C-alpha positions as CSV (number, residue, x, y, z in Angstrom):
1,M,-11.6,-13.7,-24.1
2,R,-12.7,-14.3,-27.6
3,Q,-13.9,-18.1,-26.8
4,A,-16.9,-16.6,-24.7
5,G,-18.5,-14.3,-27.9
6,N,-18.4,-11.6,-29.6
7,V,-15.6,-8.9,-28.7
8,L,-16.2,-5.4,-29.0
9,F,-12.9,-4.0,-27.6
10,A,-10.1,-5.1,-25.3
11,D,-7.2,-3.1,-23.6
12,V,-5.0,-3.3,-20.9
13,L,-4.7,-1.0,-18.0
14,T,-1.2,0.8,-17.8
15,L,0.4,3.1,-15.6
16,S,2.2,6.1,-16.5
17,N,5.3,5.1,-17.1
18,G,4.0,1.8,-19.3
19,K,3.9,-0.5,-16.7
20,S,1.1,-2.7,-17.1
21,K,-1.3,-2.7,-13.9
22,G,-2.3,-6.6,-14.3
23,C,-6.2,-5.8,-14.8
24,G,-8.0,-5.0,-18.1
25,I,-11.3,-4.0,-20.0
26,V,-13.2,-6.5,-22.5
27,E,-16.2,-5.5,-24.0
28,Y,-18.8,-8.4,-25.3
29,S,-21.6,-7.6,-28.0
30,T,-24.2,-8.6,-25.3
31,R,-24.6,-9.0,-21.4
32,E,-25.2,-13.1,-22.0
33,E,-21.7,-13.1,-23.7
34,A,-20.0,-11.6,-20.7
35,Q,-22.0,-13.3,-18.5
36,K,-20.6,-16.3,-20.1
37,A,-17.0,-15.0,-19.9
38,I,-17.3,-14.4,-16.4
39,A,-18.7,-18.2,-15.4
40,K,-16.2,-19.8,-18.1
41,L,-12.5,-17.6,-17.4
42,T,-12.4,-17.0,-13.6
43,N,-9.4,-18.6,-12.1
44,L,-8.0,-19.7,-15.6
45,D,-4.9,-20.3,-15.5
46,F,-3.1,-18.1,-18.0
47,D,0.6,-17.5,-18.2
48,G,1.2,-19.1,-14.9
49,R,-1.4,-17.0,-13.3
50,E,-5.1,-17.4,-12.1
51,I,-7.3,-14.7,-13.6
52,F,-10.5,-13.1,-12.0
53,V,-13.2,-11.7,-14.2
54,R,-16.3,-9.9,-13.0
55,E,-18.8,-7.5,-14.3
56,D,-17.6,-3.6,-15.0
57,R,-19.5,-1.4,-13.6
58,E,-19.8,2.0,-14.3
59,T,-21.0,4.6,-11.7
60,D,-23.2,6.5,-14.2
61,S,-25.9,4.6,-15.9
62,S,-25.7,7.6,-18.7
63,S,-22.5,5.6,-19.9
64,R,-23.6,2.3,-20.4
65,G,-23.9,1.1,-23.2
66,R,-21.0,3.2,-24.3
67,H,-17.5,1.6,-25.5
68,P,-14.2,3.5,-25.8
69,P,-13.0,3.5,-29.6
70,P,-11.6,0.6,-30.9
71,P,-7.9,-0.3,-30.3
72,S,-6.0,1.5,-32.9
73,S,-4.3,4.6,-33.4
74,S,-6.6,7.2,-32.3
75,S,-7.0,5.4,-29.3
76,R,-3.4,7.0,-28.4
77,D,-5.7,10.5,-28.5
78,R,-7.7,9.2,-25.5
79,P,-8.1,11.6,-22.9
80,P,-5.5,11.0,-19.6
81,P,-7.3,9.7,-16.4
82,P,-6.9,12.2,-13.8
83,S,-4.0,13.3,-11.9
84,D,-2.8,10.9,-9.1
85,G,-4.4,13.3,-6.2
86,S,-7.5,12.4,-7.7
87,Q,-7.2,8.9,-6.6
88,L,-7.4,7.2,-3.2
89,F,-6.2,4.3,-1.3
90,I,-8.3,2.8,0.9
91,A,-6.7,0.4,3.8
92,N,-8.1,-1.4,6.6
93,L,-11.3,-1.7,5.1
94,P,-13.8,-4.3,6.6
95,Y,-13.6,-8.0,5.0
96,S,-17.5,-7.0,4.5
97,A,-16.9,-3.8,3.1
98,G,-17.9,-4.1,-1.0
99,W,-17.7,-1.5,-3.6
100,Q,-21.4,-0.2,-3.3
101,D,-20.1,0.3,0.6
102,L,-17.3,1.8,-0.1
103,K,-19.0,4.4,-3.1
104,D,-21.9,5.3,-0.5
105,L,-19.5,6.0,2.0
106,F,-16.9,8.6,0.1
107,R,-19.8,10.1,-2.2
108,E,-20.6,12.7,1.2
109,A,-17.1,14.0,0.0
110,G,-17.7,14.9,-3.6
111,D,-18.1,13.4,-7.0
112,I,-17.2,9.6,-7.6
113,I,-15.9,8.4,-10.6
114,R,-15.5,4.6,-9.6
115,A,-14.7,2.9,-6.8
116,D,-13.0,-1.0,-6.2
117,V,-12.3,-3.2,-3.7
118,Y,-9.9,-5.7,-3.9
119,T,-10.5,-9.6,-4.0
120,N,-8.5,-12.6,-4.2
121,S,-8.9,-15.0,-6.6
122,T,-11.2,-16.8,-4.3
123,G,-13.4,-13.5,-4.4
124,R,-12.4,-12.8,-1.1
125,S,-11.8,-9.1,0.0
126,K,-8.5,-8.0,0.5
127,G,-9.5,-5.4,3.2
128,V,-8.4,-2.6,0.4
129,G,-9.6,-0.4,-2.0
130,T,-9.5,2.7,-4.3
131,V,-11.6,5.7,-4.7
132,L,-11.4,8.1,-7.9
133,F,-13.2,11.3,-7.5
134,S,-13.8,13.7,-10.4
135,N,-11.1,15.8,-9.0
136,P,-8.4,16.7,-6.4
137,N,-10.2,18.6,-3.7
138,D,-12.7,16.5,-3.3
139,A,-10.8,13.8,-2.5
140,E,-8.4,16.1,-0.2
141,I,-12.2,16.5,1.7
142,A,-12.7,12.7,1.7
143,I,-9.2,12.1,3.3
144,E,-9.8,14.8,6.4
145,K,-13.2,13.5,6.8
146,F,-12.3,9.7,6.5
147,N,-8.8,9.0,7.4
148,G,-9.6,7.5,10.9
149,F,-13.2,7.1,10.4
150,E,-14.8,3.8,11.9
151,M,-16.5,1.6,9.8
152,D,-17.6,-2.1,10.8
153,G,-15.6,-1.6,13.7
154,R,-12.3,-1.2,11.6
155,A,-10.7,2.4,11.8
156,L,-10.1,3.2,7.9
157,E,-6.7,4.2,6.5
158,V,-7.1,7.1,3.9
159,R,-4.4,9.1,1.4
160,V,-3.6,9.4,-2.1
161,D,-2.9,6.5,-3.9
162,R,0.4,6.7,-5.1
163,L,0.4,5.0,-8.6
164,V,3.8,5.5,-9.3
165,R,6.9,5.9,-7.2
166,G,10.1,7.0,-9.5
167,G,13.5,5.8,-8.5
168,P,17.1,8.0,-8.1
169,S,15.4,10.5,-11.4
170,A,12.1,11.5,-9.4
171,D,11.4,15.2,-9.1
172,P,12.8,16.6,-6.0
173,S,10.1,19.1,-6.4
174,R,7.3,17.2,-4.6
175,P,6.0,17.8,-1.3
176,A,7.5,15.4,1.5
177,P,5.9,12.8,2.5
178,E,3.7,12.9,5.7
179,P,4.8,11.4,8.8
180,N,4.0,7.4,8.8
181,A,4.1,5.4,11.8
182,F,4.1,2.1,9.9
183,T,7.0,2.7,7.8
184,D,8.8,5.5,8.9
185,G,12.1,4.2,10.6
186,A,11.0,0.3,9.8
187,R,14.1,-1.8,9.1
188,G,14.8,-5.6,9.1
189,N,16.0,-8.3,11.3
190,G,13.2,-8.2,13.9
191,H,11.6,-11.1,16.1
192,M,9.1,-12.4,15.0
193,S,5.8,-10.8,14.7
194,E,3.2,-10.3,12.0
195,T,4.9,-7.8,10.4
196,I,8.1,-8.4,7.5
197,F,9.7,-5.6,6.2
198,V,11.2,-6.1,2.3
199,D,13.9,-5.0,0.9
200,N,15.7,-4.6,-2.6
201,L,12.2,-3.5,-4.4
202,P,12.0,-2.2,-7.4
203,W,11.7,1.9,-8.1
204,A,8.1,1.3,-9.4
205,T,6.6,-1.3,-7.3
206,T,3.5,0.1,-5.3
207,D,1.2,-0.5,-2.8
208,N,-1.3,-2.5,-4.6
209,D,2.0,-5.0,-6.0
210,L,3.0,-6.1,-2.4
211,V,-0.3,-6.8,-1.7
212,E,-1.0,-8.9,-4.7
213,L,2.5,-10.6,-4.2
214,F,2.4,-11.6,-0.5
215,Q,-1.9,-12.1,-0.5
216,T,-0.4,-15.9,-2.4
217,V,0.8,-16.5,1.1
218,G,-1.7,-15.3,3.7
219,T,-4.5,-13.1,4.5
220,V,-2.4,-9.4,3.9
221,E,-3.5,-6.2,6.3
222,R,-1.7,-4.1,5.2
223,A,1.1,-3.1,2.2
224,Q,3.0,0.2,1.7
225,I,5.9,1.0,0.2
226,Q,8.8,3.0,2.3
227,L,8.7,6.8,1.5
228,E,12.7,8.9,1.4
229,P,12.0,12.4,2.7
230,S,12.0,13.6,-1.0
231,G,8.5,11.7,-1.8
232,R,10.6,9.1,-3.7
233,S,10.5,5.5,-3.0
234,A,13.0,4.2,-1.0
235,G,12.9,0.6,-2.5
236,S,11.5,-1.0,0.4
237,G,8.6,-1.8,2.0
238,V,6.3,-2.7,5.0
239,V,3.6,-6.3,4.9
240,K,1.7,-6.5,7.4
241,F,-0.1,-9.9,7.9
242,D,-3.4,-11.3,9.5
243,T,-0.2,-13.9,11.9
244,P,2.7,-14.2,12.6
245,A,2.8,-17.7,10.6
246,S,1.9,-15.9,7.6
247,A,4.9,-13.4,8.0
248,D,7.1,-16.2,8.5
249,I,6.0,-18.2,5.9
250,A,6.4,-15.2,2.9
251,I,9.7,-14.7,4.5
252,E,10.6,-18.6,3.7
253,K,9.4,-18.5,-0.1
254,F,10.2,-14.9,-1.0
255,H,13.1,-14.1,0.4
256,N,15.8,-14.4,-2.0
257,Y,12.6,-14.4,-4.6
258,N,13.6,-12.7,-8.2
259,Y,10.9,-9.8,-8.0
260,G,11.5,-7.5,-11.5
261,N,15.3,-9.1,-11.4
262,R,15.9,-7.7,-8.0
263,P,16.4,-10.2,-5.4
264,L,13.7,-9.8,-2.9
265,K,15.5,-9.2,1.2
266,L,12.9,-10.2,4.0
267,S,13.1,-10.2,7.5
268,F,10.4,-9.6,10.7
269,V,10.3,-5.5,10.6
270,S,12.1,-3.9,13.9
271,Y,12.0,0.0,14.1
272,N,14.5,2.9,14.8
273,D,13.0,5.5,17.3
274,A,15.8,8.6,16.5
275,S,14.2,10.5,18.7
276,A,14.1,8.4,21.5
277,P,16.8,10.2,24.0
278,P,20.1,7.3,24.3
279,P,19.9,5.6,27.7
280,P,22.0,7.4,30.6
281,P,25.4,5.9,31.5
282,P,25.4,3.4,34.1
283,V,26.5,5.0,37.8
284,T,29.5,3.2,39.1
285,I,32.1,4.1,41.9
286,A,34.7,5.1,39.7
287,G,32.6,7.1,38.0
288,I,31.4,9.0,40.9
289,A,34.8,9.3,42.0
290,E,36.0,10.5,38.7
291,A,33.8,13.0,39.3
292,I,34.5,14.5,42.7
293,S,37.9,14.9,42.0
294,A,37.3,16.7,38.9
295,P,39.1,20.2,39.2
296,G,36.1,22.3,40.0
297,A,34.0,19.3,41.4
298,I,32.4,20.5,44.9
299,P,33.6,18.0,47.5
300,F,30.9,16.4,49.8
301,P,30.9,17.5,53.2
302,V,32.7,15.5,55.4
303,S,30.7,16.6,58.4
304,A,27.1,16.3,56.5
305,P,25.0,13.8,58.7
306,N,23.4,11.2,56.0
307,P,26.5,11.8,52.9
308,P,25.4,10.3,49.8
309,P,25.8,6.7,49.5
310,F,28.6,4.7,47.0
């Protein structure tokens, strides 16, 4: 980054478990140097990954011109980020919607710290984004107000952004996840469709990780980690593409792919509807005869004008 100008501060953003989010912040001494970095470094191959560089948009104008303390031991004393319940994940966004549209819509629910729409390496929206509120109460209001809200003809899915999902050691006291028709009962080995089932995922994998992984083969319309009743990750997820062809390519490319030292297992999704009653047994002549001859059974009256046909 310093090849574009004088770097005042640089930091890689991490989750609470220390895992990198795959993004970071770099502050230059002048706006011109920042613009030069955007023009020069966007789409640059960095250790095998194409990076995307854009201006970091502050929502509070009073904070412009300030920068975090330099990366030293004092940086460990910075206040922690807001609780997970303050940040929302928004799916099924119109591809034309930008971060400002997201901010303008959700500010009706409360005080917004930041709004982002995720894009691919070409700058095209992935149809998902996040909104960070100053407190969880405003985030809850936003879920009630905007989950299912139609934005440019698309019904938004709004929920708490689960940044980290634990494995077997996850906190058992966490509330059970709400019903989710997209992931509940999902499993593999289904018929060809635009949706796939991904198994054997690392415990720390997030919804955003799934989007980032699979958008390399096609447009991801929705991606979510499957949760156990305890609220922890089941180590599996469901990904919906825009076309069955893209889903088929994803299975071909990523089945047995080593992801976080775990070979992924991919197939088309199917659903196990445990609530559906089993189909009744077929009616047979032998079954009817057995029922008639059973002890206590009431025989058909021989004088009935229209006895039931066998």
